[in-house]
C-alpha positions in Angstrom: -9.4 8.7 3.7 -10.8 5.5 2.3 -8.6 2.9 0.4 -10.4 0.2 -1.6 -9.4 -3.4 -1.4 -7.6 -4.8 -4.5 -5.8 -1.6 -5.4 -2.3 -0.4 -5.2 -1.7 2.9 -3.5 1.4 5.2 -3.2 1.8 8.3 -1.0 3.6 11.4 -2.2 4.7 14.4 -0.2 7.6 16.4 1.2 10.0 14.9 3.7 8.6 14.8 7.1 4.9 15.2 6.1 3.9 11.8 7.6 3.8 9.3 4.7 5.8 6.7 6.6 3.9 7.1 9.8 0.6 6.8 7.9 1.7 3.6 6.3 3.0 2.2 9.6 -0.4 3.0 11.2 -2.4 1.3 8.4 -0.2 -1.8 8.7 -0.6 -1.9 12.4 3.0 -1.3 13.2 2.2 1.7 15.4 -0.8 2.7 17.5 -2.2 6.1 16.4 -2.5 8.8 19.1 -5.6 10.2 17.4 -7.9 8.9 14.7 -8.5 5.2 13.9 -7.8 2.7 11.2 -10.7 0.5 10.2 -10.1 -2.5 7.9 -13.2 -4.5 6.6 -15.3 -2.9 9.4 -12.9 -3.9 12.2 -11.0 -1.3 14.1 -7.2 -1.9 14.3 -5.9 -2.4 17.8 -9.4 -2.7 19.1 -11.2 -5.5 17.2 -8.0 -6.8 15.5 -4.4 -6.5 16.4 -3.0 -6.7 12.9 -4.5 -6.6 9.4 -4.9 -10.1 8.1 -4.2 -9.3 4.5 -2.1 -6.3 3.6 1.1 -5.6 1.8 3.3 -2.6 2.1 6.7 -1.4 1.1 7.9 1.2 3.6 11.1 3.2 3.5 13.8 1.5 1.5 12.3 -1.6 -0.2 14.4 -3.8 -2.4 13.2 -3.4 -5.9 14.1 -5.3 -9.0 15.9 -2.6 -11.0 14.8 -3.8 -14.4 11.2 -3.1 -13.6 9.3 0.1 -12.8 8.1 0.8 -9.3 4.5 0.0 -10.3 5.6 -3.4 -11.9 7.6 -4.2 -8.7 4.5 -3.5 -6.6 2.2 -5.4 -9.0 4.5 -8.5 -8.8 4.5 -8.4 -5.0 0.7 -8.0 -4.9 0.2 -10.9 -7.3 1.7 -13.3 -4.8 -1.5 -13.2 -2.8 -3.6 -13.8 -5.9 -6.0 -11.0 -5.0 -4.9 -8.3 -7.4 -6.3 -8.4 -10.9 -4.5 -7.0 -13.9 -5.4 -3.4 -14.3 -5.0 -0.9 -17.1 -2.2 1.5 -16.4 0.0 4.0 -18.1 3.6 4.3 -17.0 4.4 7.5 -19.0 7.2 5.8 -20.8 5.0 3.6 -23.0 3.0 4.5 -26.0 -0.4 3.4 -24.7 -2.4 1.4 -22.2 -1.6 -2.2 -21.3 
């Protein structure tokens, strides 16, 4: 799997399928027993101990209830100044913003 810098990703799946473990592995919170995580050409736990710039909401994050999940993630990502405004459709709006 390849995740591109500057994007927001979410993982979906049934309980117990490994979403949380995958996110923990990407963030450097666990060391994988197989496979590897490479960030900007550097292997996690070999070339670098932790990603220098990553944001993640794992398990039970505190969201602002008046905003959608995407809007909450976008606000958090904007704190680093690295995420540009993107076109998105929430499904509850009448068009693209």
